[in-house]
N, C-alpha and C positions, 0 to 999 in steps of 0.2 A: 567149845572149840578150841581145837591145838590145831600148829603149824609145826612138821618136820622137815629141815634140809638139806638136802646131802647135796656134792661137790662132786661129778663123776665125772669119766672120759678123758681126754687130753685138750677140750676144749675149755675146761673146768666150766661145765654147766651146770648150773643150779636147779634139782628135783624137788618135788615139794609133795612133801603126803601131808592134804588136809585130811583133821580127825573128827569127827561131832560124840557130845556128849557123849552119845549111843556106844563108840563105839567101832563106827563104822570111818570108811575112808575111802578119797579118792587121789589114786596118786596121779603127778605133774608133770608133765614131760621127764619121762623117762629117761634120764642118760645112760645106765649102768649097759657096760660095753666089756668090760675086761668079768672073769668069773668072780671073782673078792669082790666086784662093784658089787654086782644081783644079791650073793651071800650079805651082807653091809644090809640090804634095804630087806634084804626075805626077813634076817634075824631078827630086825627093827620091830615088822612088824609081827614077827611071830610073838618077843617077847610082849609087844603090849596087847599081845590078844585081837589085833586088829581083824575087822572082817573087807578085806577090801572089794571095793562096789563097783568100780570104775578105773577106766586109765583114757587121760584126757591130754591134748595137748592143746597147745597155745596155738604154735605150728605147728610145720614141717618141716625145719631141716635138718639133718642125718644127728646133726649132737642133742636133739633132744625127744626122738624117735628110737635110739637104739636100742632099748628096753623094751619097745613095747611088746613086739611078740612071746621073748620069753616070760614075761610077766603076765601077760592076757593067758597065758599057755595056764604056767600057775595055777594060778587062782580059780580062770573060770569066768572073767568078765566080759564086757563090753570094751568094745575101742574106738571115743568116739574123738574127729578132727573138725574143725574149722570146716564147713561147705566149701568154703571157698580155697581150702589150699588140697584139694583131691588132686590138683595136678602137681605139685611141688607134693608130696608127700607119694605118688604112682611113678616120684621121678628116683626116688630115695638107690632102690637098687643097684641101677644104671649108674650111678654117678661112688658109689659107695667105696668100691677100691680102689680107686683113685685118691681118694683119702686117708689109706692106709686101714678100712674095714674091713677088708674081706670077708667075715665071719657076721658078717649082717644078715638078719633076719627079718625078711618083711611081716607084715603082718592084716590082715584084713581086718577091714575098716566095718563098725558094727552102724554107726550112728554119725551125723553131720548136726553137728551145733553151729545156730544161726543168731546175726545180733540179731536182740528184744527178745530174745528168746530166757530164759530163768534155768540155772541149772540149779539142780536143788540138794544138796546132801541132809536130811532131817532136820536140825533146827536151822541151818543155815540155806541160807538164798546168798545165790551170784549171779548179776548180770552180766551180760555178757555182749562187749562192748568190743566191735572188729575194728582195728586201726591198720588199715592198713599201710606200706612202705615198705618196710623191713622186708615182708613179703606179701602177697597179692590177698588174704585170706587170716591175716593175726587176729582171733581173737584175745580181747582179755579178760580177767572173772574176776567184777565188780563187788565185797560182799561191803553192802551201804549199810549194814548194822553196826560191825568193826573197826569201819573207816581202815580196808584191807583190802590191797589188792593181787594180785596175780597179775603182774603181765608180761608175760617172756620177754624177748630183745625189742619191745619198741621204748623202753626208756628205761637206762642205767641211771644209776648215780653222777650227775655233770659228763653223762653222755645221752648217743640214740644208738638206736641200732645200726648197721653198717646197711648200705644199700645198693649196693655194688652185683648181689648173688643175681642170679636170672628170679624177674619176679616182681626186685625190686624197684620204689619208685624216690629219688630221696625228697623230691617237692610238694608229694603227699603226703610222705611222712611225716613230715615239718608240719604241714595244713592239718592232720590227723590230731597231729598231737596235742595244736593250739587248739583245735576245738573241741573235742571229744576227749579228753586226760586233764588238761591245764583250768577246764571248766570243772573238775572238782574240787570239793570240799581242800583247801593248802593242809589239812593233818592226814591225810588219807597216806595211807602207806602204801608203798611199791616192791613191791619183791618180786626184782627182775628177775633173766634169765641167768645174766653171768653177772658176780661183783656182790657187794653191800647194797643190803636194801637201802633207801630211801624215801621223799617223799614229795607231794606234790607242790607242796609249798618249797624245799629244799631247790626244786629242778627251777621252780619259776623264779628264782631269785639267782639260781650259779652254774645252771647248765647252758655250759658258753654257745650252742648246737642252737637252740629253741631257751631264747626267756619268754615269762610272764606278761 
């Protein structure tokens, strides 16, 4: 298993490409908006001869879904989003121009993901953990064998996701981090939606918003 990260769009959003040993891959939270960002991601996939299997959103705020449609069309693959993010995703076209994203193209959802399910890519098994608070149906993708979490905007290095957007709830986020994230092993690495990676143990000790 390998994972490659990119930083895209004005929000400095982290997009991740998860690679299996067979050369298949999943694209998580494609934030590529400008043409050169799309080409950077495509070039990486082409140069490594990867076979894209699906596009996955941890949640559906605009900075994490900007590249959904262009990549879905390019690779003819399904788009999978958290079931409880459906309303959040549906609202993106209405506010995209206000955020300077007038060229946003909306994609059709092919599959909804739910907590308790596994997402499998060849030898890689990911547990889906729903952690509402930043957004209503936010999912984190936990690869237990690798002690790795694709975390979206739940937990950042010494910070947490903002809760002042529609559907956010500060108390819920803190509670869910304590009960669903901090209960994982301390050496689990968290790959967040913005900024550098961290670990559960580091955040339990140093995160000023929610201590372990």
